[in-house]
N, C-alpha and C positions, 0 to 999 in steps of 0.2 A: 230886263231882257236877259235871256239865257245865253250861255256861251254858244258860239257857232258850233253846230252839230258836226259829229265826226263822219256821218254818212250823208249821201247826197239825195236821199229820198225825202219823204214828208215827215216833219217833226213838229208836234204840237205840244205846247206846255202851258198849262193853267188857263186854257181858253175859256172865256166867259162872255156871254152876251145876254142882255136883259131886254125885256119889253115892259116899260114902266117899272113897277116894283118886282116883277116876276123874272127870275133868272131862267131863261130857256136853255142855256148851256152854262154849266157852273163848274169850272175848273177841270176841263178835259185834257188829258195827256194821251197822245198817240204817237206811235212810231210805225211808219210804213216804208220799208226799204224801196229803193228805186226798182221798178218792175214788179213789185209785190201787189197783192190785192187784199184789201180789208173789207169784211162785211160788218155793217153797223146795224144792230137790231134794236128793237124797242117798240113799245106801244105808241099809238097816236099821241102826240103831245110830249113825247119823251125828249125831244130836242134834235132828232136826226136831221130834219130839213134845215133847221137853223145852223147846225154844225156844217153841213155841206155848203150852205150859202156863205158862211164865213170863209171856208176853204176856197170858194170860188171868187172871193173878193166882192161878192154881191152885198154882203152885210159887214160892217165894220165891227170887230169885237170890242167889248168894253175893257177887257183885260186879257193878258196872256200873249203868247208869241206863236207865230206860225212860220216855220222855215221850210222852204222848198229849194232843193238843190243847193243847200248851204247858204241861201240868200233869204233875208227877211221878206216874206211874201207881201205884206202890206206896204212896207217902205219901198219895195221895188215893184209894186203891182203894175205900173205902167209897162214895164219891160216884161214881166212874167205872165201877165194875164193872157196873152195870146197862146201860151202853152197850156192853159187850163180850160177844160170844157166841162160844163155842167148840163146834164140831161135831167130835167125836172119832170115831175109827174103832171105838171100843167104844160100843155103843148105850146101855147102862145102862138098859134098860127093865125095868119090873115085869112079869115074864113071865106072871103069872096074871091080869093086867088086860087089858082091851080097849085098842085104840089110843086111843079117846076118853078112857077113864078114866086112861090113862097121862098124857095131856096135862093133864087136870084136876088130878091129884095133883101133878104138877110145878108147875103154875101156882099151886096153893095153897101149896106149900112155898116158892115164890119170892115170895109175897106179892101175887100177881096175882089179885085177886078179881073175880067176875062175868065171867069170860072165857069165851067160846064158842069151842071149838077147831075148829068146823066148817070155817071158811075155811082154816085151816092144813092140815087133813087133805085137804080138797078140792084144795088146791094141789099136793099130792104124789100125788094119785090114789088116795086111800084113802077109801072111803065112811065118813062119821062114824057111821052106824048099824050098822056091823059090831060084833057083840058077842062074837065068839070071842076068847080070850086070845091075846096076841101070841106066845106060845110055839108056836102053830100056824103062824105066819107063816114064810115063807122068809127067808133072810138079807137079801136085797134089800128085801123088804117092811119088815123091821125097820129097815133103814137109812132108808127113807122116813118111818117114824114118827119116828125121831130127827131127821130134817130138819124135819118138821112141828113138833116141839117147839122147835127152834131158831128157827123162824119165828114163834113166839108173841111173841117180843120184836121190837122195832124197833131193832136195834143201830146204832151208828155205826162199830164195829170188828168185823168178822166174820172169825173164824179157822176154817179148815177143815183137818182133819188126815186126809189120804188119803180124800177124800170119794167117790172112785169105787169104793172097795173093795166087793166083793160085788154091784155093780150091773150090770144088763144094759144094752144100748145105750140103750133108752128112759130108764132111770134115770140114766145118764150125761148124756144130753141134758137131763134135768130139772135136774141140778146146774148145768149151763152156763146154763140159763135163769134159775135163781135167782140165780146170781152176776151175770148181766147186769142183772137187776131190782134187786138191791141196789146195784150200781154206779150205776145210773140215779138212785137215791135219794141218791147222794153218799156211800155207805158205803165205807169202806176195807177191802180184802181182803188177808189173808195166807193162802196156800194151800200146804200141803205135799203133794207129789205124786210118784208113781213114773211118771206118764204125761204127760210134757211135750208129746207130740204131740197130746194131747187138751186138757189144761188150759192149755197155752201161749197159745193164741189168746184166752183169757179175761183174760190178764194183761198188764201194761205192762213188767215187769222180772222178772228171775230171778236167784237165787243158788243155789250148790251148797255144801252142807256136807260136811265130811269130818272125822271125829273132833272134832266140835263147833266147827270153824272154817270161815269162809267162804273157800273156795279158788277160787271163780270167781263172777263176776257179769257180767251182760250182758242181751241181749235174749232174750225167750222163744223167738223164732224160731231162735236159735243153740243152744238148750239141747239139742236132740236130738243134734246132732253133738258137743257138748261131752261128752255122756255115752256116746258110742259108744266101744267098746274100741279 
């Protein structure tokens, strides 16, 4: 285990996670200061999703250390997990429920009682009084419901995995607005993206993964040229 970090943001040292004999994440080091935003780039299969799931305590790493606010994330995960929100590219909605009921069920399962989802749905542009099941929604509308679900919490660490997938230009602009709002609150952001030209301006720093390893790090403004063939 590494020494306790000096800053209270996200510190990752030697993080590794395998699936069978294949290492999906292989010795990743990251530093994201509190309130900072990191863009994680890479092709499909490069390890982006596995990395975010480890940071969200959804997957246990096989090696390495993750520190959040100077506390070991995995050792203290019961206490720290409520401060971490992961927005995945899979919406995981209850298809036969309305948007409002989806949020109410999720809140109940998360132990959040007496919660009114109206503000979260309004923020993503979905009327709270819509009663049709979400299976009738477009892919982009389902993504908006998933974003509203993430906004029910007030995280201090917000992880976004390909947040622009299936979104039209207004939906992409909404994600940018939400990221800016979260950062204004002092929330730390880690965002996996295939679109550095769009998500780069939202972030302070960028890394690129290849076969689970960081092969490049730099400014988001340099990311597009770094990924050019």
